[in-house]
N, C-alpha and C positions, 0 to 999 in steps of 0.2 A: 606045880612043877613045870607044866607046859608054859606058864607065863614066864618063869625064870629062864627056861631054855630060849624062849623068844627074845627076852631082854638081853641075854648073853649074846645071841646071834646079832641083834641090832647093834650092841656096843662093839662087837667085832667088826661089823661092816663100817660103822662110824670111824673106828680107829684106823681101818684100812684106807678109808677115803682121806682122813686127815694126814696119813703118812704119805699119800701121793702128792699132797700140796707142798709148797716150798716157801721159804722166806722171800720177801720182796727184795729186788735188787734196784740199783740206780737205773739200770737199763729198762726195767719194768716201768719205773716212774717216768723216765724221760720219753719213752717210746709210746706211751699211751696216746691214742688219738684224742685230739682236743676239738670240741664242738662249740660253735658260736651260738648266740641267741638266734632263734628262728625268725624268718620272715614268712608270714602266712598269706596265702592268696585270699583276696576278698570273697571269693565264692566258697571258701572253706574246703577246697579239695586238696590243697598242697601246702607243704611247708618247705622252705629252703634253708639249709644251714651250711656254713663254711666248716669244712673238716680239715684240720691240719694233721698231717702224718709226720711227726718230727724224725729227725735223724741226727746223729752226732756230727756228721758233715753237713754244714748248712746248705751246701749246694744240692744235697740229696733230699732236703725237706720238701714235702709236697703239700700244697694247700689248694683245695678245689671246692666248688659248690656241689652239694648233693640235694636232690629233690626227694621228698618223703610224702607218700600218699597218706592222708590223715585218716582214711577209713581202714587202714591196716591190711588192705587186700593184697598188696604187693610190697616188696622190700624197697628200701631206699636205693637210689641209683645215682651214679656220678653224672653231673651235668657238664662240667668243664674239665679239660685235661691240659691246661696250659702250664708252662714252667713257673710263672709267677702266681701270686695269690689274688683272690678277689675279695673286696671289702664292701660292706654296706649294702648288700643285696636287698632289693625291694621290688615287690610285684606292682605291675601296672594296674590301673583301676579295673580293666577288663580281665585280669588274671591270666593273660596270655603272654606277657613279656616280663622280663626281669631287667632291671637296671642295676649296675654295680660299678665300682671303681676298680681299675686294674692297670698295671704297667705292663704292656705287651710289646712285642717286637716292633721297633721303630719309635717307641714312645720315649721321650726324655723325662717325662714325669707321669704319674698315674692320671688316667682319663676316665670319663664315664663311658661305659659300653652298654648296649641294649641287646639282649638275647631273646629270640622268639622261642617259646616252648613248642612251637610247631616243627622246629628243626632249623638247621642252618648254623652258620657261624655268628658269633657276637659282632655287632657293628659299633665302631667307635663313633660317638656323637659329640664329643668335645675336643678342642685342641687348645687348651689353656697353658700358657708358658710355665706357670708355677704349679700346675697339676690341679686335678679336681677330685673332690671327695664328697661323701654323704649325699647321694642323689635322692631326690624326692619328686615323685610324679605329680604334675598338676592334676586336679580331679577329672579333667576331660581327657587326660592321657596324651595331650599334644605338646607338652613342654616339660622340661625337667629342671628343678631347682637344685643347685649344688653349691659347694663352698670352695674357695681358693684363698691364697695369701697374696697380698698386694703391697707394693712399695708406696710410701707416702706420696701423695700428689699425682699418682698415675690415674688418668681418667679412663683408660681402656687397656686392653691386654697388650696392644702394641707399645704403649708407653711403659707398661710394667716390664715387658720383655727388654726394652731399651735400658731401663734403670738397672735391671739385673745384670745385663751385659757390662754396663759401666762399672758396677761394683766388682764384677769378676776381673775386669781389666786393670784394676788399681795395682800399682807397683808396690804399694806398702800394704802391710797387714796390721790393722789395729781395730780394737773395739772402743767406742767412745760413748759415754753415758752422761746424762745430765738429770736423770730421774731414777726412780726405783719402782719395781724390782729390775735387776739386770741379769739374774740367773734363775733357773727353775728346774728342780729335780736333777736333771742330767744334761742340761743344755744351756748355752748362753742365749739370752733373748736378743732378737734383732729388730730391725725397724718394721718388718712386715707385719701386717694385721689381717685378721680373717675378714673376708667379704663374701657377699651372697651374689650369685649369678643365676640368670634364667637362660636356658638353652632351648629355643623352639626346635621342634623336630622336623620342620620343613627343610627340604634339601637346600643347602647353601646358606641357611640362617646362621647368624653369629650370636654367641652368648653375650648377654648384657650384664655389666657390673651394676647392681642395684644400689650399692652403698657409695659408689664413687661420687665425690663432691659433696656428700652430706656432712652437716655440721657434727653429727654424732660420730661418724667414722673418722673425721679429721681431728676430733678432740684428743688432748694429750693422754687421757686416761682410758681411751676406748680399747676394749679387748673382748674376747669371748670367755665364757666360763671355762675354767681350767680343771682338768683332771690331772693325770700324770702324762697325758699325751698333748698333742697340739690343741689349742683352743677350739671349741666347737660352739657355734652360734645356735645350735639346736633348732633349726628352722622347721616350720610346718605351714602348709597352705591352709587358708581359710576354706570352709566347705564349698564356697562358690568360686574359688580360684581367683578372686579379685584382690586378695590381700595375703600378706605373709607375716607370720608372727615368729619372733626369734628372741633369744636371750642374749644380753650383753652387759658388760661392765663399763660404766662411763667414768669411773674414778679409780682405776687400777693404780694410778700414779701417787695415791696417798698412802700406800701400804707400809711406808717406813714409819708413819706416825699415827695412822688411823685405820679402821677396818674399811674395806671396800664392799660394795654391794652389787648384786646382780638383779636386773629387772627385765621385764618383758616389754617388747616394742612391736608396734604394728606399722607396716608400710605398704603402699599400693604395689601390686605386682608389676605395674608398669614403671615403677620408680618414684622417687620423691623422698622428702625428709621423714624419717621414722618418728612416730609419735609414741610416747611412753604409755603403756597400759597400767603398769604398777609404779609406785614411787615410795619414798620413805626409807627408814633405816633397816627394814626387813628385806630379805632377798627372795626372789621368785625365779624359778628355772624349770626346764623340762616341760614346756607347754604341750598340751594334747587336747584335741577337740573331741567332744562327745559325738557319737554317730549321728544324732539328730541335728547337730550343728547349732544348738541353742546355748551351749556353754563351753567355755574353755577351762581346762584344769591345769594346775601347775603345782610344783613342790615349793613349799614356803619354809624358810628358816630364819632364825634370829642369830646374828653374829655381831655383837657390839662391844662396847667398852667393858661391860660387866659380865657378859655371857660368852664364853669361848666355845661352848657346845650347845647346840640346839637340835631338837628333833626335826626331821623333815616331815612336815604335815601337809596334807592335801588341801589346796585352796580351789574354790570355784569362782569363776568370773563370768557373769552373764554375757552372752554375745548377741549383738555386736558392741554393746557397751554396758558398763556396770562396775560396781566396786567389788573387789575380791572379798570372799569370806571363807573361813576355814570349815571344811566338812568333817575333819577329824580333830577338833580342838581339844578334846578330853582323852583321846587315845594315847597312851603312854608308850608308843612305839613309833619308829621312823618308817615312813612309806618308802619303798624302793621302786618296784615295777608297778604299773597300773594298766588295766585293760577294762573295756566297757562291754556289757552285753549288747547284742545287736539292737534291742529295743530301748537302749539308753536308760534303763531303770536301775541297773546295779553296776557296781564297780568291784573288780577283783584286784587285790593288791598283794604284794609279797612284803614281808618285814622280818627282820631279825628278832628272835624271841627265844630266850633261855637256851641258847646253844644250837638252834636250828633256824634255817630260813623257811618261814611258814607262809601258808596261803590263807588269806582272809577275804571277806566280802562285806560290803556295806551298801545302803541305798545311795543312789547317785546324788540325791539332794542332801545327804548327810544323815547320820543316825548311828545306831549301834553297830560296832565292828564285830563280826563273828568269824570264828575259824571255819574254813571250808571242810577240812578233814583233820584227823588226828595225825600229827607228824611225830613219830617215834625215832625215825632214822633219816639222816640226810636233810636235803632242803631243796627249795624251788627257786628258780630265777628265770629271766628271759620270757616273761609272761606275754601271751598274745591270744586274742580272740578274733577270728575272722569277721569281717564287717557284714557279710551277707550269707553266713552259713545257714543251710536248711534246718539245722538243729544246733542248739547251744553246745559249743565245745571250747574248752580251755586248754591251750597248748602251752607247754613250759619245758624248761630243762630241769631234770632232777638228777642229783648226784649225792654221794656220801663219801666218807673216808675210804670205803672199800668198793666204790663204784664211781669212776669218773663220769661226768655228766653225759646223759643221753636225752633224747627227745621223748616226752611223754604226753599222752592225752589224759586229762583229769576228768573223771566221772564225778561231777559235783554231787549228784543225788546219792550215789553209792559211797562216796567218800574214799575212792580209790583212784589209782592211775594205771594205765597200761603203757608199756613201752612201744614206741614207734621205731626206735633204732636200737642197735646193740653193737656199737662200733668196737668195743674192747672185750666182748664176751669171753673169748677163749683165754686171754691173758688174765682176766679177772678170776676165772674159775681155777687157774693154776696156783694162785697165791694163798698162802696161809696168813690171813690177816683178820683177827677177831674184830667185830664191830666195837665202836667206842662205847664206854659206859659213862653215864651222867652221874656226877657225884656232887652233893651239896653238904655244906656244914655251916654252922653259925659262928661268925667271927667274934672276937672279944668286943667289938664295937656294937654287936647286936645285929649286924647286917647278915643276911643270908647270901653266901658266896657259892657260885657254881664253878665246877671244873669238869673237864673231860679226861677220862682215864683210858689209855690205850695199852693193851697187853701185848707181850712179845709172841712170836710164832712158837708153835709147839708148847703152848702155855700149860703148865702143870701147877695147880693151886697148892700142891704140897711142897713146892720148892720156894726158895727165896731169890728175889730179883732186885738188883740195884734200882734206885729211883732217879729218874731224870726229870727235872722241872723245866718247862718251856713256856715262859710268859710271852704273850703275843705283843706285837708292835702296835703302833697307833699314837696315843693310847686308846683313841676312840675307835675301837675295833672289837671284834668278838671272836674268840676261839669257837669254832663251830664244827659240826659234823660234815666236813667237805674234803674232797680229794685235793691235796696241795702238792705242787710240783717242787717249789724251791726248798721247802722244809717238810718233806714228806714224813708224816707222823709215824707210819709203820716202818719206814726205813730207819728212823731214829731208834725204834724198839728192836730192830732186827738182830742186833748182837745178843739180845736177852735182857732188855731193860723194860721197866714199867715207866710209861710217860704220863706225867701229870701236867695239864694245861689249865691254869686258873684264870677265870674272868674276874680280875681284880677290879676295885673301884676305878671308874674311868671307862669301863667296857660298855659297849653298846648292846642293845637288846634286852636290857633290864630296867629301862625307864630313864627319863631325862635327868632326874635328880642324881641317880646313881652314876651316870656318865659324867655329869658336870662337876661332881664333888671332887674330882682329882685336881681341879684348879687350885684348891686350897692346900693340897698335900700331894705333891707331884711324885714323890718316891717313897718316903718313909712309910706311909700308910699302906699303899699297894704292896710294897715289898713284905711288910709284916703279914698281910693277908695271904700272900703266896706261901710264906713259911708256915703260917697256921694251917693252910690247906694241906701242906705236906705232912704236918704233924697229925692232922685228922685222918688222912689217908693211911698213914702208917698204923694208927690205932685201929682203923676199920678193916684193913686188908692184911692178914697175916703173911701173905706171900711177898710183901714189900720188906726189903732189908734196909732198915733205917740207918744202919751204920755205913752204907755206901750210897751217897747222894751226890748229884752234880746238877748244874743249871746251865742252860744255853738259851740264847735269845738274839733277835735281830732288831735293829732300829730302837723303838722304845723298849722292846724286850732286852736289847743289848744295854741300854741305859740302866735298866733294873739290874742286870747282871753286874755292871760296873759298880752299882750301889752295893750289891751283895759283897763285892770284893773287900770293901772297907768296913762293912757293918755286920758281918756274920762269919762264923768259923764252921758252919755246918757242912760245907761242900768240900769234896775231895778235889774237884777241879771245876773250872768255869769256861764257857765258850761265849765270846762276845763278837757279834757281827754288826758293824755299822752303829755302834752304840755311842752315846754322848759321854764325855769324860768331864768336861768343865763347862758350866752353864754360861759364864761370861764370854769365853773364847768361842763357844758355839754360837752365841748371838752375833758375834762379830763376823763370822764366816759363813753362816748358813744362808740359804736363799730367801728366807723369811726375815721379818724384823718385829713388827708390832705385836704379833701373836706371842712371840717369846717374851716380850716385855710384860705383857699382861699375865702370862702364865707364871712368871717369876715374881710378880707383885710390885712392879714399878720399873722405871728406867734403870739401866745397868749401872749408871753413875751414882745412883742414890743408895744409901744404906737401907737395910730392911729387906723384906720379902724373903725369898728362898734362894737367891742367887748363890750364896755361899753355904747356907745351912743344908740345903738339899742338892749339893753338887758332889758327885763321886770323888773328884780330886781332893776335896777338903779332907777326906779320911785316908789319904795315902799312907799316913804313918801306920795304919792298921793292915795294909796290904800284905797278904801271906799265902793266898790260895792260887795254885797254878792256873794260868789263863791262856787260852788260845784266842788271838785277835785276828779277825779277817775283815777286809774292807775293800771296797771298790775305789779305784783312784779317780774315777769320774763322778763321784757322788757329790752333788752340790747341796743336798738336803742335810746330810750329816757329813760335812767335809772331812777329808782324810786326816786333817790335823788332829781330830779327836782320837783316831787310832794311834797316831804318833805319840800323843800325850799319855794315854794309858800305858802304852808299851814302855815309854821312857820312865814313867813312874815305877812300873814293875821292875824294870832293869835296875833302877836306882835302889829299890828296896831288895834287890837280889832274889826276887821271886821267879821261879821257873815260868817262862812265858815264851810264846811263839807268835810271830807276826807274819801274816800271809796277805800280800797285796795283790789284787787283780787289776792290772793296768787298764784293761778294756771294760771293766765293770763300773756301773753306777751304784745306785742304792741297792740294786739287786744283782746277783750273779746270774746272768741270763744266757751266756754262751754255753753250749752243751758240754764241751770238754772241761771248761772252767767249773761248771756246776758239778760234774762228776768228781773232779779233783777236790773241790771245796768240801763235798760230803765225805770224801775219804779222809781229809784232814780232820774233820769234826769227829768221825767215828774212831780214828786212830788215837786222837787225844783222849776221848772218853775211855777207850780200852786201856790206855796206859795207866789211868788213875782209878778206874772202877773195877 
């Protein structure tokens, strides 16, 4: 009886605590503080992170550097208090100074600043006309390497400034191209190319452009590796400070008809023609030296005529000379972050694995890859290990769907981590958001398929809830246990829906063959797996109401939603953001070219392949499910004509449909009020039909 009374009291307290929590709102999502990857001091005492405190009015958004003691004895404190943001912070070799890029009062463009941790104001050390970014300290601390963008033929910054002024003074406005590519994600490409500069820290010293006049930089296909932002040459100093290693593409101009490659180059720190370290059809990037200076490591990938997807494997290159070899040749996961132990004997890496970003370790010379700790929730990123820490310490960001990222110290021996920051603690504790559930089933093909299931607030297993399917974009991506701003998973469940997110064939984190298999079946197979996952979940979980289903997705997820429109009747409504409608017109207007040709099985003018068979527009005669279409007008990856086409087809078929265009948005709706309105449109549409 005493046990029953104790249990009843516990349940009463638990119920009371749950009642105090509330569903998440868009304000919660948007106003969560956002933490950057850490820079750690070589002596192992400090980490510095950039913390953005968003606001709905952009002018009120605050972004500053915070310093965090790694021993946990005191709390994090703010280092900077400037109106603008600081980027790319990095410690000096003596751990006493920070270099970062910022645009401050009087600056026409971002410049490199140096801040002493002993106190005082940050001092500007560059004055480059096109701006400076990505500072890197020379090992002796007497010079800083950085990047800027340069007009063709400019031998120094004065010539670069002059060419920029001439372009600005033109009375006409025209873009002219004789090569490819000419657009990328959300911007038109111009003539400027990334260059490397060295700024000595002696008073009055001028920065020197190391790539000016080199054959490599003047080549028609020269560029830096591209993410979604400006090209980054990813430079690093050699341990002796005599050389610089960087990544570059020398054949970017072939991308209309062939794959381009990225390679590592070495050049003297005093200037000279860069010499290739790697060559061939495979790509190498993200170079990093081992602490003992005897080896260089890089990420290796294969992207060729027959292979559209490749794992990022870790390669070792003996220094100062030698041939690259893979240290993770048989590990069926992609390496993301890497960090070395101070004695150079082991490497720690992060990698996507079965719905989480996990932490692994392996011998520095190669060997078995082992998990560092069991990851049941969330994931790690931004890995760093101090160069001269008195005791081994692994610093990283950790976050989950219910916990935006914070800085943690990982205890490798204990297999645990402890929090070093708690930037969103109060808001996190107020929200009713159950952790994600992992869900597996066996598809008709025999493949084991993984999904994440997210439950609504105030969840009651005795009730019935509508099911919302949300396939991820990519396709080479993974739905994982992470806090997501643009499509926040708990915000989607907040009206009382169960959310199912399936890692269909083509997803990363489940092996190279699984991800690459989508090349042969770009829509039909993945869409079938998503529907099979829904059927399996409905059978498994009695709280799912199989009679009320909807699907929403963006980018490749929107592509799949458009496929559902003409190939299934199971959904009450659909939501498509930035999804493809017609394969042929997509090829003609997107910023890429050869990739889409290979994905669809041949040139667009030749019969065969999946150009028509697996194009959503082919099945327009079957369109009948109400659809909300949202799109950014500045999207060059999935151009806005794709939204126009699906909307026009739906209107022609007299299917209830709604088109919402964001004139200032690109592939993503990033402005605060636009994002809030976008999510309102999505939730209103789902409410109308579910």
